[in-house]
C-alpha positions in Angstrom: 0.0 0.0 0.0 1.4 3.5 -0.8 2.8 5.4 2.1 0.5 8.4 2.6 -1.2 10.1 5.5 -4.0 11.7 3.5 -7.3 9.7 3.5 -8.2 11.2 0.1 -5.5 9.1 -1.5 -7.2 5.8 -0.8 -10.3 3.9 -1.8 -12.6 2.5 0.9 -15.0 -0.4 0.9 -17.7 -0.5 3.6 -19.2 -3.9 4.3 -22.6 -4.2 6.0 -24.1 -7.6 6.9 -27.9 -7.2 6.7 -30.4 -9.3 8.6 -34.1 -8.4 9.4 -33.5 -4.6 9.2 -35.8 -3.4 6.4 -36.9 -0.5 8.6 -33.5 0.9 9.2 -31.0 -0.4 6.6 -32.1 2.1 3.9 -31.4 5.0 6.3 -28.0 3.4 7.2 -27.1 3.3 3.5 -28.1 6.9 2.8 -26.1 8.2 5.8 -23.0 6.2 4.8 -23.2 7.5 1.3 -23.7 11.1 2.6 -20.8 10.8 5.0 -18.3 9.6 2.4 -19.5 12.0 -0.3 -19.3 15.0 1.9 -15.8 14.0 3.0 -14.7 13.7 -0.7 -13.6 10.0 -0.3 -13.6 7.4 -3.0 -15.8 4.5 -1.7 -18.0 1.5 -2.4 -20.7 0.2 -0.1 -21.4 -3.5 -0.1 -24.5 -4.7 1.7 -24.8 -8.4 2.2 -28.3 -9.8 2.8 -27.8 -12.8 5.1 -31.0 -14.7 4.2 -33.3 -12.1 5.9 -36.9 -13.3 6.1 -38.2 -9.7 5.8 -37.9 -7.2 2.9 -34.3 -6.3 3.6 -33.2 -7.6 0.2 -35.7 -5.4 -1.6 -34.5 -2.3 0.2 -30.8 -2.8 -0.4 -31.3 -4.0 -4.0 -33.3 -0.9 -4.8 -30.5 1.3 -3.3 -27.9 -0.6 -5.4 -29.9 0.1 -8.6 -30.3 3.8 -7.9 -27.2 4.8 -5.9 -23.8 4.9 -7.5 -21.2 2.9 -5.5 -23.7 0.7 -3.7 -23.5 -3.1 -4.3 -26.1 -5.6 -2.9 -25.4 -9.3 -2.4 -28.1 -11.9 -1.5 -26.9 -15.0 0.3 -28.8 -18.2 -0.2 -29.7 -18.6 3.4 -28.9 -17.2 6.9 -25.3 -18.3 7.3 -24.4 -15.8 10.1 -22.7 -12.4 10.5 -19.2 -13.6 9.9 -20.0 -15.4 6.7 -21.8 -12.3 5.4 -18.7 -10.2 6.3 -16.5 -12.7 4.5 -18.7 -12.4 1.4 -18.3 -8.7 1.6 -14.5 -8.9 2.1 -14.3 -11.1 -1.1 -16.3 -8.5 -3.0 -14.4 -5.5 -1.7 -11.8 -3.7 -3.9 -10.8 -0.9 -1.6 -7.3 -0.1 -0.1 -9.1 -0.2 3.3 -12.2 -2.2 4.2 -14.6 -1.1 7.0 -17.2 -3.5 8.6 -20.1 -2.1 10.5 -23.6 -3.0 11.6 -26.8 -2.3 9.7 -28.9 -0.8 12.6 -27.2 2.6 13.0 -25.7 1.7 16.3 -22.4 2.3 14.5 -23.0 5.9 13.4 -21.7 6.4 9.9 -20.0 9.7 10.7 -17.8 7.8 13.2 -16.3 5.9 10.3 -14.1 9.0 9.7 -12.5 8.5 13.1 -11.5 4.9 12.1 -10.1 6.1 8.8 -8.1 8.9 10.3 -6.6 6.6 13.0 -5.7 3.9 10.4 -4.3 6.2 7.8 -2.4 8.6 10.0 -1.0 5.9 12.2 -0.4 3.3 9.5 -2.1 0.7 11.6 -3.1 -2.6 9.9 -6.3 -2.9 12.0 -8.2 -0.3 14.0 -11.2 -1.4 16.2 -13.8 1.1 17.3 -13.9 1.3 21.1 -17.3 2.4 22.2 -17.5 5.3 24.7 -20.6 3.7 26.2 -22.0 0.6 24.6 -25.7 0.5 24.1 -26.4 -3.2 24.6 -28.6 -5.5 26.7 -27.2 -7.5 29.6 -26.8 -10.9 27.8 -25.0 -9.1 25.0 -22.6 -7.5 27.4 -21.9 -10.9 29.2 -21.4 -12.5 25.8 -18.9 -9.8 24.8 -16.9 -10.4 28.0 -16.9 -14.1 27.4 -15.8 -13.8 23.8 -13.2 -11.3 24.9 -11.6 -13.9 27.2 -11.6 -16.4 24.4 -10.0 -13.9 22.0 -7.2 -13.2 24.5 -6.5 -16.8 25.1 -6.7 -18.1 21.5 -5.9 -15.2 19.2 -3.4 -13.4 21.5 -5.5 -10.2 21.8 -3.4 -7.7 23.7 -4.7 -6.8 27.2 -5.2 -3.2 26.4 -6.9 -3.7 23.0 -10.7 -3.7 22.8 -12.2 -5.5 19.7 -15.6 -4.9 18.0 -17.3 -5.5 14.7 -16.9 -1.8 13.9 -13.4 -1.9 12.4 -11.2 -0.9 9.5 -8.7 -3.3 7.9 -5.8 -2.7 5.5 -6.0 -4.4 2.1 -3.2 -6.8 3.0 -5.0 -8.0 6.1 -8.2 -8.5 4.0 -6.3 -10.5 1.5 -4.8 -12.8 4.2 -8.3 -13.4 5.6 -9.8 -14.2 2.2 -6.9 -16.5 1.4 -7.3 -18.5 4.6 -10.5 -20.1 3.1 -11.7 -21.4 6.5 -15.1 -23.2 6.6 -15.8 -21.4 9.8 -14.9 -17.7 9.4 -14.5 -15.5 12.5 -13.4 -12.2 11.2 -12.4 -10.6 14.5 -10.1 -13.5 15.4 -8.6 -13.8 11.9 -7.9 -10.0 11.9 -6.0 -10.5 15.2 -4.1 -13.6 13.9 -3.2 -12.1 10.6 -2.1 -8.6 11.6 0.6 -7.2 13.9 -0.2 -3.5 14.3 -3.6 -3.0 15.8 -5.1 0.0 17.6 -8.3 1.4 19.1 -10.1 4.7 18.6 -13.0 5.9 20.7 -16.3 6.0 18.8 -19.9 6.7 19.7 -22.4 3.8 20.0 -26.0 4.9 19.5 -29.1 3.1 20.7 -30.8 1.0 18.1 -33.6 3.2 16.6 -36.0 0.4 15.8 -36.3 -3.3 16.6 -33.9 -5.3 18.7 -30.6 -7.0 18.4 -30.6 -10.4 16.5 -27.9 -11.7 18.9 -29.1 -13.8 21.7 -27.6 -16.2 24.2 -27.9 -19.1 21.8 -26.0 -17.3 19.1 -23.3 -16.2 21.5 -22.8 -19.8 22.8 -22.7 -21.0 19.2 -20.0 -18.5 18.3 -17.9 -19.4 21.3 -18.1 -23.1 20.4 -17.2 -22.3 16.8 -14.1 -20.3 18.0 -13.0 -23.1 20.3 -13.4 -26.0 17.9 -12.3 -24.2 14.8 -9.3 -22.2 16.0 -8.1 -24.0 19.1 -7.0 -27.4 20.4 -8.0 -26.5 23.9 -11.2 -28.5 24.1 -9.3 -31.6 22.9 -6.5 -31.1 25.4 -9.0 -30.5 28.2 -10.9 -33.7 27.3 -7.6 -35.6 27.2 -6.6 -34.2 30.6 -10.0 -35.3 32.0 -9.5 -38.8 30.5 -6.1 -39.1 32.0 -7.4 -37.9 35.4 -10.2 -40.4 35.4 -7.8 -43.2 34.3 -5.4 -42.3 37.1 -8.2 -42.4 39.6 -9.5 -45.7 38.3 -5.9 -47.2 38.6 -5.7 -45.9 42.2 -9.1 -47.4 43.0 -8.1 -50.7 41.4 -4.9 -50.8 43.4 -6.8 -50.0 46.6 -9.2 -53.0 45.9 -6.2 -55.3 45.3 -4.5 -54.3 48.5 -7.7 -54.7 50.5 -8.2 -58.1 49.0 -4.8 -59.2 50.2 -4.9 -57.9 53.8 -8.5 -58.2 54.7 -11.6 -60.2 54.1 -13.4 -59.2 50.9 -17.1 -59.2 50.1 -18.7 -59.7 46.7 -18.8 -56.3 45.1 -22.2 -54.8 44.8 -24.1 -54.3 41.6 -24.5 -50.6 42.2 -20.8 -49.9 42.5 -20.1 -51.8 39.3 -22.7 -50.0 37.4 -21.6 -46.6 38.7 -18.0 -47.2 37.7 -19.0 -48.6 34.3 -21.3 -45.6 33.7 -18.5 -43.2 34.7 -15.8 -44.7 32.5 -18.2 -45.2 29.5 -19.3 -41.6 29.8 -15.8 -40.3 29.7 -15.0 -42.5 26.7 -18.1 -41.3 24.9 -17.2 -37.6 25.7 -13.7 -38.1 24.3 -15.0 -39.8 21.1 -17.6 -37.0 20.6 -14.9 -34.3 21.0 -12.6 -36.1 18.5 -15.6 -36.5 16.2 -16.3 -32.8 16.3 -12.8 -32.0 15.2 -12.9 -34.6 12.4 -16.2 -33.1 11.0 -14.8 -29.6 11.1 -11.5 -30.8 9.5 -13.5 -32.5 6.7 -15.5 -29.3 6.1 -12.4 -27.2 6.0 -10.6 -29.3 3.4 -13.6 -30.0 1.2 -14.1 -27.9 -2.0 -17.6 -27.0 -1.1 -18.1 -23.2 -0.6 -19.0 -22.2 3.0 -21.7 -19.9 1.6 -23.5 -19.2 -1.7 -24.4 -15.8 -3.3 -27.7 -16.1 -5.2 -28.0 -12.5 -6.6 -25.8 -9.5 -7.0 -27.0 -5.9 -7.9 -24.8 -2.9 -8.5 -21.5 -1.8 -9.9 
């Protein structure tokens, strides 16, 4: 990328995953276009409909037909936010790529703060750090949990705060796209595939209409995806549990042998036998299930089948 500290010298791609936001996504698009036009920046806006059951596709496709620089992609089904972001990253052509939400909680005018920080500081990745996050309790707890996972697995620095409101240099985007994982997690990949990251404080507005599509189930699913797709920690934890149970069983067996040699023995009871068999069988099944999960994900990763499918494309 050319060395320059003037934002006007670069092209920007804004990627917005869209899901169930027909009432607000049109306004989001209009405000993004207005922000970049007034700033005199060269840009493209890529909206990716992630299988929305409402009329979100109609709204973004109409904007793509009538507004220069707007592109609309329609995914075959609801794959999830990170798949939609990946589809947008593949489509993007800018020197910098910005990802943001579709619900105006990431105010479009705050994008200029991300751009200024990335361009002036030469940072590979800049995450928006919200001055005061407008989110419900479960979402806050989920963010804390995912933050711990990010620090352990992706080496997130202690002082760095991550979010989905971020700007990535072209080189980082190319590395993410080239990784071709079947289970994309853009935040973690951005951390893994970059060296110079930074934060900039941005505003986080309340959602004007509707409610967040993230719930506890989605958060748990994301955590499991991160653990099984990017870490061997679950397998090592299961192996440690297996070794611990095996050690205890050997000790218990040794105790029974010693007792049989030095004292009178009684016929073991049915209950104790069944309890031990159930315990050991349960551990074995847990270990096999853990290994099976890794095998399935490995097969999905090395297969040639695409992890998502784009049905329609409008714009440019």
